[in-house]
N, C-alpha and C positions, 0 to 999 in steps of 0.2 A: 548538467543537473543542478546547480545550483540558482541557473536562471529560472527554470522550471518550476522552482521551488519558490523564487520572490517573486514568480507570475502568482502562483497560488495564493501566496501570502497576502498579495497585492487584491485578488478578486475577494478573497473572503472577507478584508478589510474594510472593500467596499459597499458591503452589505450581503445579502444573499443572492448568490448569480440568480438570472433567467433557469437556467435548467437542475436538472440534480445535483446534490452534492455526494459524487463517489467516494465513502471512506475508506481505504487500505489501511487496515489496522493489523499492526506487526506488534512482537512482543511476545513473552512477557518481560524480556529482558532487552537493553538497548545494546546487544554484542555487535559484531561487527557482520556473523550472517543475517541478523535478525533486521539490521538497519540495512544492508544492502539488498537483501529482498524486499523489503517494503517499499523502499527507493525505487526498485528498477520495476517491479509490479506495478506502482502505481503511476509510473512515466510510462511504461508499456499502453495500459488500459487507458490513459489519457491520451493516449494517439487513437484511438478508438472510440473516445467518449462524443456523443454529439453535442454539435456546436451550442453554446449557453449554458454545460453543464462545467462541472469542475473536478479534477481526479485529487483527491487529499490524502498524501501519503501520513498515518499518525502513528509514533512510537508511543508505547506505554508508559513509561516510567516519565513522572513529571521533571522537566528540567531546571527546576531550582531546588530538589528534593536529592539530588545527588550528583554526583560528577561522572561524565560519561567513563566506560573502560579505557584505560591508557590505548588497547590495541584499536576501540573504535574510533578514537582520538587520531591515533595515525591514521585509521583508511581514510578520514575526512579529510585531513591534510591531502593524502595523497592524490584522491579526486578531486580536490581542490571544493569542498562544501563546508562551508561554515557550520559551526554549532547553532547559530543562531539562526540560519537558514530552516532547522530541523521544525517539524511542527509535532506538536503531543495531543495525547489522549485526552487531555486535562482541557486542551484550546478549544474543543468542539463539543456541541452540547448536541450529542446524538440522539439521545430522547426528545428533544427539543425539533430535531431536524425532522426526524421520523414523524411526529405529529404535526408537521408542517406538509409531511408529504413528500418531502425535497429528498431523502436518506436512500441511499444504496450505500449497501455496508458490503466490503468484501474482507472476510477474516484470513489471518494468515496461517492459524492454527486453533484448533478446538480452545475454547476453556478463557478465552481472553477477555470476557464480559460476566460480571456477576449474574448469577442465576435471574434476578428479578429483572435486570436491566436487558438482559438477551431476550426474555419471553415479552417485554414491551417492545424492542427491536426487530423481533424474529423477522417477520413480515416483510423486513427492509435487507434482510442477509440473501445477499445472491449467492454465496458461496462461501466455504471452508477452502482454503486452497491445499492446505496439508492437515492431513486427518490423523487425529491420533494414532499412533499403530502404524501408521504408514512411513516407513524408514528403506531406506536406501542400505546394501550391505557394507558402504563404505562410510557412510555418513552415519550424524547422529545429530539431535535437536536442531539447532539454526542452521546449522549447514543443509540439512538434508531439505527444510525449507527453501532455503536457494535455490539448493539442486532443483527441485519440484519449479521453481517459479523460473529457472533459465530452461530448464526444458519445455516449459508453457511457450515461453516467448520464442523459441528457436521454431516451437512446433506449428506456431502461427507463420513464423516467414515462412518455411516451407510450404505451408497451405496457400500464402499468398502468392510467392514464386508458381506454385502451380498451378493457379488460376489465371496469371498473366501470360503466364508459359501456354495454358489451351487456349486463351483468346487469342495471343499472337501465332499459333501453329492451326487454330480451327477447329 
């Protein structure tokens, strides 16, 4: 995962990529569930991204404005991701990207953008992964978003396997 994040930073640092920038906006807090869901969804979508584009996981809280929660720091250590590899909402000008026609936006949940900003970039929003009110019986908050992302990734894997088996079996 860290290698993927470093590649994304490198591509963004080299100027605008040829293709679209697909931002996956997580948040509102950088807790373990939100960070994990944002990173996993962005990595998953990057594997489906057409060549020339880049899929960017963005966390909402500015890196220098606050420390990450200790539980998130432990998670990042466990999965071997340095904090410096994380990308933050403030690192990317979504409105500018929208105006250049390069923005595709996936929101981890509703309400992550201010109203005026949302109305500006609304046509770039592909979807909201976890709608307000959508909740699993055993989960809440960020963990529900993580559960939703995990289900999506697993569902895609099932569909890919089914297609591959269908081709093999004729």
